[in-house]
N, C-alpha and C positions, 0 to 999 in steps of 0.2 A: 374458362374463358378464353387463354390462348390457344387453347388445342382445337375449340373450336372454330374461334375467326381461321387460323390458317387450314384446318379440313376444308373451310370456306371457299377460302386463295384457291387453293389444290385444287379443291373441284373448278370452281368458274377456271382458271388454267389449266385443266386440260378436257374439261368436257365443255359443250356449248347448253349445258341446260340441267339442270337443279336433280342431285340424288334421287326425289323422290319421281322427279318428274323422268328419269332413267328407269327407273323402277316400276312406274305406271306405262311403259313404250313398249318395256320389254315384258310384261304381263298381259295385255291386252293391246297387241297392234295393231289390231282393226281396228276400234273404236277413239283410244285415243289420239288425245290432237295439241298442239304444242298453246301453250298460254297467250305465247305472243304471234304470230301468221307474218304479220310485218316483220319481223326481226329471225321471221325463217328460211322466208323463199328466198336465195340470194337473182334472182332476176328483176330486175327493178317493174321489170313490161306487164306484170303479172296483174299490179294496183293498179291496169287497165284494162286487162284481161274483163268480156263479160262472160254471163253463165250461159248463155246460149256458146261461146267455143268448150265448156269443161263438162255439158250434161251430156245427155244419155237418150238422140234421137228414139222417139214414139216408135221412129219404124224399129229397132231395133230390142221396144220393149216386146213386153204380151200383156195387150191392150183388149180390154174389153169392150163389147161394146152392144148395149142396151138394147138396141134394136136386132141382131142378128138371133136371138132365140134360141139360142146355145141354148144342151143340156148337161144335163150334170155329166152323163160318158164323154160328150166334150171336151169338156172342160177335164177333168181327167186324161184328158190324152194331150193336152196345151203342153209343149214340152216351153218351161222356166228353167233350164242351164242356158248357158250358152257355150262356147270351145272352151272357157273357162272356167266351167263348172260356175257361177257367180251369177247368178242374171235374177234367181230368184228371190238377191235381195233388194230389189225392186216391187219384187208385189207383180198386183194389176192394177193398174191404172183403170178408170172408168168413163169411160166417152159416150158421150147421146148415140154418135151414130161413125163411121166413116162418111161420109158427109157432111157433118157436122160435129168435126171434133171437141166436145165442148166438157172439160175435164166435169163429170158428175161424184166422183168419190174416189175413193182405194180399199180396197179391199186386198189381205197380206197374207203370202199363197204359205203359210204354210197352217193358217187361219182353215183355207180352202182345201189343203192337203186333208185335215184332221176331221171334216165336216165329212169327205168323199170316202173316209178309212170305213168311218162309223158307219154310214150309210148303205157300204160293199160286204162290212162286217152283219151287219143286219139283217140285208137285202130281202127290205121290203121292200123299198125305192126305187122304182124301175131309171135306171142309168139315162134313160130315152125318156125320163120328165124334164123337163127344161126351165131354167133359173129365172130368177127375179132377186134385181140388184136392187132395184132402188121402186119409190111411187108408191103414193102417197094411202095406198088401197092392194091387196090382199088378191092373189088372184089363183083361185082353188085349184087350178091345174097346175098350175108351178110351183117350186121348192122358190124356198123366200135365202135371203141371205144377206135381207136386208139390216141382220142382227152384225153382220160381221163388215160392213162398209162401212169407214169413216165417211162423212160428207164432206165434200169439197167447201164449205163455209168451216170447218173442222182443220185442214189442212192449212198447212203453209206453204203462201205460194207467192213465186218471185217473180219478178219480170227477164226476159234473156238482158236487158242491157240495163240486171245487175253486176257489180261488180266482186269478179270471185272475190275481191277480199270481204267484200260486200254481207256474200253468202257466208261465207267463215264464218264469221262472227252472229249471224244469227244463227248455225245449225248448232255452235258454242256454246254461246251463248243461252239457246234456248231447248239444249240436250233434246235436238230435235237428229232421227236417224234419217230420212231424205226433206228434201224440200224440192215442188213441182214448180217447172218451169213453164208460164201462161204468157200467153198476149193476154189483150182486151179482152171480157168477157168471156174469162176461163180457156179460152183458146187454146187446148193444150199443145204444151212443143217437147215436153223432155224431163230428166228427174235429174238430179244431182243428188245424191248418198253423203255421205257421212265417210266412206270408206273413199271414194273418190278426190274429195279433197284431202284424203287424208296420204290418196295416191299418189295425187297433184306433190305436196308437200314431202315423200320420200325422193321423186324427181325430181325437185326443184324448177318444176316446174317445164322440164320439159318435155316435149309431145303437143302443147295445148299453143 
């Protein structure tokens, strides 16, 4: 008993987290969130930083538009990586149109890539075929990806004025990979991913 107590005392004295938390962070650095963010961040001003300061703006994302009539070939040519090679983690937010940037759903980059690889391998469907993402009826001249799309009603939406600490709690407690930042009526602003929160924690809030 004394040995356990002494080991815990030394751990708390030397480390800022438990042995289990340290093991998790070492083995899963890109997905592990600490148990108490408010005790981890050293800058108190982060408690009043809004979500729109942390989010990745839609202008920096690979956004798809329902109204564009995008083809399978266009989809295949989309660049889903930024200079750091990590844009794919945000997937493809789907908006009504460029004039009406209302979020209607989201599709994962890995799902799109898998479908495109199968289509190209089989060589039956022309890459000039237009793609349908949503809609209540199927268009015979379109290739439907509706089965891969997560509807906006099943996405977690946060307001740009949400506090970063609130966003952290949502992502952590609900085990989400991303939350979507929207104004009223689902007007899309950007995305905050789990890895964005982790990078914020690792940097102690610098750059926000």
